[in-house]
C-alpha positions in Angstrom: 139.3 132.0 63.0 136.4 129.8 63.1 138.4 127.4 60.7 141.2 127.7 62.4 139.3 126.2 65.9 137.4 123.7 63.9 140.6 122.4 62.4 142.2 122.6 65.8 139.2 120.5 67.2 139.5 117.8 64.8 143.0 117.6 65.3 142.5 116.9 69.4 139.7 114.6 68.6 141.6 112.6 65.9 144.6 112.5 68.7 142.1 111.4 71.4 140.9 109.0 69.1 144.4 107.6 68.3 145.5 107.5 71.7 142.7 105.7 73.2 143.5 102.4 71.0 142.7 99.4 73.3 146.0 97.8 72.4 146.5 96.7 75.8 143.1 94.7 75.6 143.9 93.7 71.9 147.5 91.9 72.8 145.7 90.6 76.1 143.0 88.8 74.1 145.4 87.3 71.5 147.8 85.9 74.1 144.7 84.4 75.8 143.4 83.0 72.6 147.2 81.7 72.1 147.0 80.1 75.0 143.6 78.4 74.5 144.5 77.3 70.9 148.0 76.2 71.7 146.6 73.4 74.6 143.0 73.1 72.5 141.1 74.5 75.6 138.2 75.5 73.8 137.0 71.7 73.4 136.2 71.9 77.0 133.8 75.0 76.8 132.9 75.3 73.0 130.1 77.6 73.3 131.9 79.9 75.6 134.8 80.0 73.4 132.4 80.6 70.4 131.0 83.7 72.1 134.5 85.0 73.1 135.2 84.5 69.5 132.5 86.6 68.6 133.7 89.4 70.9 137.1 89.2 69.5 135.8 89.7 65.9 133.7 92.7 67.0 136.8 93.9 68.9 138.7 93.7 65.6 136.2 95.2 63.4 135.6 98.4 65.6 139.3 98.6 66.4 140.7 102.2 65.1 137.1 103.0 64.3 135.2 103.0 67.3 137.8 102.4 70.3 135.3 102.6 73.3 133.2 99.6 71.3 136.3 97.8 70.5 137.7 98.1 74.0 134.2 96.8 75.5 134.6 93.9 72.7 138.0 92.9 73.9 137.2 93.2 77.5 134.1 90.8 77.0 136.5 88.4 75.2 138.9 88.5 77.7 136.8 87.8 80.6 135.7 84.7 78.9 138.9 83.5 77.7 140.4 83.7 80.9 137.6 82.0 82.8 138.0 79.1 79.7 141.8 79.1 80.4 140.9 79.1 84.4 138.4 76.2 84.2 139.8 74.1 81.1 143.5 74.1 82.3 143.1 71.9 85.3 141.3 69.5 83.0 143.9 69.2 80.3 146.6 68.8 82.8 144.7 65.8 84.4 144.0 64.4 81.0 148.0 65.0 79.8 148.7 63.2 83.6 146.3 60.1 82.7 148.4 60.1 79.4 151.9 59.7 81.5 150.4 57.9 84.2 149.8 55.1 81.7 153.4 55.4 79.9 154.5 55.1 83.5 152.5 51.6 84.2 153.4 50.6 80.8 157.3 50.8 81.8 156.5 49.6 85.1 155.0 46.3 83.6 157.6 45.7 81.6 160.1 46.2 84.9 161.5 49.2 83.6 162.1 50.3 87.1 164.6 47.8 88.1 166.1 47.1 84.3 166.8 50.5 83.9 166.6 52.3 87.3 168.4 55.8 86.5 166.2 56.2 83.4 163.2 55.4 85.2 164.1 57.5 87.9 164.5 60.3 86.0 161.3 60.0 84.2 159.6 59.4 87.8 161.1 62.5 89.3 159.7 64.9 86.2 156.4 63.1 86.9 156.2 63.8 90.5 157.5 67.2 89.8 154.7 67.7 87.1 152.1 66.5 89.8 153.1 69.2 92.5 153.1 71.9 89.9 149.6 70.8 88.9 148.6 71.0 92.7 149.7 74.7 93.0 147.9 75.8 90.0 151.3 76.0 87.5 149.7 74.4 84.9 152.2 75.5 82.1 155.1 74.4 84.2 153.4 71.0 84.9 152.6 70.3 81.1 156.6 71.0 80.5 157.5 68.4 83.2 154.7 66.0 81.9 156.1 66.3 78.7 159.6 65.4 79.7 158.2 62.7 81.8 156.2 60.9 78.9 159.4 60.9 76.8 161.5 59.6 79.3 159.0 56.7 80.2 158.8 56.1 76.8 162.7 55.7 76.8 163.2 53.5 79.6 160.2 51.3 78.4 162.0 51.0 75.1 165.6 49.7 76.6 163.7 47.5 79.1 161.6 46.1 76.5 164.8 45.4 74.4 166.5 44.2 77.3 163.7 42.0 78.1 163.4 40.7 74.3 167.2 40.1 74.4 166.6 37.8 77.7 163.9 36.1 76.1 165.7 35.1 72.9 168.7 34.0 75.1 166.4 31.6 77.2 164.8 30.3 74.1 168.3 29.8 72.3 169.3 28.1 75.8 166.2 25.8 75.6 166.9 25.1 72.4 170.3 24.1 73.0 169.2 21.9 76.1 166.8 19.8 73.9 169.7 19.1 71.4 172.0 18.2 74.1 169.0 16.1 75.4 168.4 14.5 72.0 172.2 13.4 71.5 172.1 11.9 74.9 168.9 9.9 74.6 170.4 9.1 71.0 173.7 7.6 72.6 172.0 6.1 75.5 169.9 4.1 73.0 172.9 3.1 71.0 174.6 1.8 73.9 171.6 -0.5 74.6 
């Protein structure tokens, strides 16, 4: 009878240990880490990220061995990861926005807003939408629009530059023809005298 109670107690403890796996905390930590790594947000707060990584490693080490400790470590890691995301995302989006603004200025400099007005307008629409989303704190969406805007501004610049270069080449060619005609006229006038 004692043996039966002992085995039952062990089974209950085993089931309780399995049932209390901190899966949700573990999955949340992996998702937070993924977001941070995808955008290199750890570079903004390296010390805090290192601490979170220690907590995460401890959580993994204790997972399915000491689940209470694992949960505590994952909770600590998640708190730090989420703070990094909260604080670094706006900085990252601002950095990306600066890069896109540079591409936009470059396109305006070559008159892409005139030469390829529709392409430039599409790029600028994505750019303005990204700025609005960033102000609303929708950073992931803002990054998608910034990426599209950058690609579109680069494309508008390339097409406008090609048109600009072709126009310059035509002007140079026309000037060469004018010089040749002027030379011929000068030679003809010199022959008449």
